[in-house]
C-alpha positions in Angstrom: -5.9 0.0 -4.4 -6.9 1.8 -1.3 -4.4 3.6 1.1 -5.5 1.3 3.9 -4.2 -1.7 1.8 -0.8 0.0 1.6 -0.8 0.7 5.3 -1.8 -2.9 6.3 0.8 -4.4 4.0 3.5 -2.0 5.2 2.8 -2.8 8.8 2.8 -6.5 8.3 6.0 -6.5 6.3 7.7 -4.0 8.7 7.0 -6.1 11.8 8.4 -9.2 10.2 11.5 -7.5 8.9 12.2 -5.7 12.2 12.1 -9.0 14.1 14.3 -10.8 11.6 16.8 -8.0 11.3 17.1 -7.6 15.1 17.8 -11.4 15.5 20.1 -11.4 12.5 22.2 -8.4 13.6 22.7 -9.9 17.1 23.8 -13.2 15.6 26.2 -11.6 13.1 27.7 -9.3 15.8 28.2 -12.3 18.1 29.7 -14.3 15.2 31.9 -11.4 14.1 33.3 -10.8 17.6 33.9 -14.5 18.4 34.8 -15.4 14.8 37.2 -12.5 14.7 35.9 -11.0 11.4 35.8 -7.2 11.0 33.8 -7.4 7.8 31.1 -9.5 9.7 30.9 -6.9 12.5 30.4 -4.2 9.9 27.7 -6.4 8.3 26.0 -6.7 11.7 25.9 -2.9 12.0 24.4 -2.7 8.6 21.7 -5.2 9.6 21.0 -3.1 12.7 20.6 0.0 10.6 17.9 -1.9 8.6 15.7 -1.8 11.8 15.9 1.9 11.9 15.2 2.2 8.1 12.2 0.0 8.4 10.8 2.2 11.2 11.3 5.2 8.8 9.4 3.4 6.1 6.6 2.5 8.4 6.1 6.1 9.6 6.2 7.4 6.0 3.6 4.9 4.8 1.3 5.6 7.8 1.4 9.4 7.1 0.9 8.8 3.3 -2.1 6.7 4.0 -3.9 9.5 5.8 -7.0 10.8 4.0 -7.1 14.1 2.2 -7.9 17.1 4.4 -8.3 20.9 4.1 -4.5 21.6 3.9 -3.7 18.6 1.7 -6.7 18.2 -0.6 -4.9 15.8 -2.9 -3.8 13.5 -0.1 -0.5 12.7 1.6 1.1 10.2 -0.7 4.3 12.1 -1.2 5.2 11.6 2.4 6.1 8.0 1.4 8.7 9.5 -1.0 10.1 11.6 1.8 10.5 8.3 3.8 12.3 6.7 0.8 14.6 9.7 0.5 15.5 9.6 4.2 16.2 5.9 3.9 18.5 6.5 0.9 20.5 9.0 3.0 20.8 6.5 5.9 21.8 3.8 3.4 24.4 6.1 1.9 25.9 7.1 5.2 26.0 3.4 6.3 27.9 2.4 3.2 30.3 5.4 3.4 31.1 4.5 7.0 31.9 0.9 6.2 34.0 1.9 3.2 35.9 4.5 5.3 36.8 1.8 7.9 38.0 -0.6 5.2 40.2 2.0 3.5 41.6 3.1 6.9 42.5 -0.4 7.8 44.4 -0.9 4.5 46.2 2.4 4.7 47.2 2.0 8.3 47.9 -1.7 8.0 45.6 -2.5 10.9 44.3 -5.6 9.1 47.7 -7.2 9.8 46.7 -7.5 13.4 43.5 -9.4 12.7 43.2 -12.9 14.0 42.2 -15.7 11.6 38.4 -15.8 11.5 36.6 -18.8 13.0 34.2 -21.2 11.3 31.3 -19.5 13.1 32.0 -16.3 11.1 31.8 -18.4 7.8 28.5 -19.9 8.9 27.0 -16.6 9.9 27.9 -14.9 6.6 26.3 -17.8 4.7 23.2 -17.7 6.8 22.9 -13.9 6.4 23.1 -14.1 2.6 20.2 -16.6 2.5 18.1 -14.8 5.1 18.6 -11.3 3.6 17.9 -12.4 0.0 14.7 -14.0 1.2 13.7 -10.8 3.0 14.4 -8.8 -0.2 12.0 -10.9 -2.2 9.4 -10.9 0.6 9.5 -7.1 0.9 9.9 -6.4 -2.9 6.9 -8.5 -3.8 4.8 -6.7 -1.3 6.1 -3.3 -2.6 5.2 -4.2 -6.2 1.7 -5.3 -5.1 1.0 -1.9 -3.5 3.4 0.2 -5.7 5.3 1.5 -2.6 8.5 3.4 -3.2 9.4 3.2 0.5 8.9 -0.5 0.7 10.9 -1.0 -2.5 13.7 1.1 -0.9 13.5 -1.1 2.2 13.6 -4.2 0.0 16.8 -3.0 -1.6 18.2 -2.2 1.8 17.8 -5.9 2.5 19.5 -6.8 -0.7 22.3 -4.5 0.0 22.7 -6.4 3.2 22.9 -9.6 1.3 25.6 -8.1 -0.8 27.3 -7.0 2.4 27.2 -10.5 3.6 28.7 -11.8 0.4 31.6 -9.4 1.0 31.8 -10.6 4.6 32.0 -14.2 3.3 34.8 -13.3 1.0 36.6 -11.6 3.8 36.2 -14.6 6.1 37.4 -17.0 3.4 40.4 -14.7 2.8 41.2 -14.7 6.5 40.9 -18.4 6.8 43.3 -18.7 3.8 45.7 -16.2 5.4 44.9 -13.3 3.1 43.7 -11.0 5.8 43.5 -7.9 3.6 40.5 -9.4 1.8 38.5 -8.6 5.0 39.1 -4.9 4.5 38.7 -5.1 0.7 35.4 -6.7 1.3 34.3 -3.7 3.4 35.1 -1.4 0.4 33.1 -3.6 -2.0 30.2 -3.6 0.4 30.5 0.2 0.6 30.3 0.6 -3.2 27.2 -1.7 -3.5 25.4 0.0 -0.7 26.1 3.5 -2.1 24.9 2.4 -5.6 21.6 1.1 -4.1 21.1 4.3 -2.1 21.6 6.5 -5.2 19.0 4.5 -7.2 16.5 4.7 -4.3 17.1 8.4 -4.0 16.4 9.3 -7.6 13.4 6.9 -7.8 11.8 8.8 -5.0 12.7 12.2 -6.5 11.1 11.2 -9.8 7.8 10.5 -8.0 7.9 13.8 -6.1 8.4 15.8 -9.3 5.3 14.5 -11.1 7.1 12.4 -13.6 4.9 10.8 -16.2 4.2 7.1 -16.3 6.3 4.9 -18.6 5.3 4.5 -22.3 3.9 1.1 -21.8 1.5 2.2 -19.1 0.4 5.2 -21.2 -0.3 2.9 -24.1 -2.5 0.8 -21.9 -4.4 3.9 -20.8 -4.9 4.8 -24.5 -6.2 1.4 -25.4 -8.7 1.5 -22.5 -9.9 5.0 -23.5 -10.4 4.1 -27.1 -12.3 1.0 -26.2 -15.1 3.2 -24.7 -18.1 3.7 -26.9 -18.3 7.2 -28.5 -14.6 8.1 -28.2 -13.4 8.9 -31.7 -9.9 10.0 -30.9 -7.5 10.9 -28.1 -6.4 14.5 -28.5 -4.1 14.6 -25.5 -3.1 12.3 -22.6 -1.1 13.5 -19.6 -0.1 11.3 -16.6 1.8 12.1 -13.4 2.9 9.9 -10.5 2.0 11.3 -7.1 3.8 9.1 -4.5 2.5 5.6 -5.1 -0.6 6.8 -7.0 -1.3 8.1 -10.6 -3.3 11.0 -11.9 -4.6 11.0 -15.4 -5.7 14.0 -17.5 -7.2 13.1 -21.0 -8.7 15.1 -23.7 -11.0 13.0 -26.0 -12.9 13.9 -29.2 -16.5 12.9 -29.6 -19.2 13.6 -32.2 -19.7 17.3 -32.2 -23.5 16.9 -32.7 -24.1 14.9 -29.5 -26.3 16.4 -26.7 -24.3 17.6 -23.7 -25.8 14.8 -21.6 -24.5 12.1 -24.0 -21.1 13.7 -24.2 -20.9 13.8 -20.5 -21.9 10.1 -20.3 -19.0 9.2 -22.6 -16.6 11.2 -20.4 -18.0 9.4 -17.3 -17.5 6.0 -18.9 -13.9 6.9 -19.8 -13.3 8.0 -16.2 -14.9 4.9 -14.7 -13.2 2.6 -17.1 -9.7 3.8 -16.3 -10.2 3.8 -12.5 -11.7 0.2 -12.6 -8.9 -1.2 -14.8 -6.0 0.6 -13.2 -6.2 0.4 -9.3 -3.2 2.7 -8.9 -5.0 5.6 -10.5 -6.3 8.0 -7.9 -8.1 10.5 -10.1 -9.0 11.0 -13.8 -9.9 14.3 -15.5 -11.7 14.0 -18.8 -12.2 16.9 -21.2 -14.4 16.4 -24.3 -13.7 18.1 -27.7 -16.0 18.1 -30.7 -14.7 15.7 -33.4 -14.5 17.8 -36.6 -11.5 16.5 -38.4 -8.6 14.0 -38.3 -6.3 16.4 -36.5 -6.2 17.1 -32.7 -8.3 20.0 -31.5 -6.7 23.4 -31.2 -7.9 23.5 -27.6 -5.6 20.7 -26.5 -3.1 23.1 -24.9 -5.8 24.4 -22.6 -5.3 21.4 -20.3 
């Protein structure tokens, strides 16, 4: 996978989501005001914040897609994680604000002054749930395809909005049934769901900024690929690290100690090429060759 693939995907997805979120937030705000639903108005604010978050994602991906330069010889991929962290903060603040409003209304009893929501509020909440869940799957599938933390964060932002709309729907139904406090309770539920999503997004981005290793399944796939290369008798050590949306691999292999340097180098090149061809997310592979002299790893394995 090339960085320009990530950038093109992010731009396409972002433009679509910005347009839909803008239209949806206006519709929900209109329905919330005229349908007399505080939860739906809060939901509209959340949808509007999605526009801002998508812009953050777009900027982060564009910077991360820049080619390596003198000051950043390993590339700019971590800027995408920065965008994801900023998005998590925005998401957390949005959820906290909605939760505070709901708690305040319950404590002060302001919900007692709410008028009964109209049918338009009920329709708007149902439409929002369907649209935002669809946007989640659209964005999440694109994020998985290019392994983008920022796009995944944006996808969860959409799903949190779907959760928000479910809360709004409950609030509207409660209002129609005369249980007006449900509108404020729905805001608190929305708050908790949004904050939970923001924390997950935050820690996922942090992991990728601190060179966390790949999961065990991925490392086993790397090992199988390496051992399938002719001339590799053993893997002495395998290290992986996630750098933004890309992966770096450092491997120490053991080969016949009597091989000429040229042949040993050829084996290392085949390992290098095999990993990069089979795993598109791998940006760079470093291969070190040890002489195979016994069935135990080389004493030099700690030199990596």
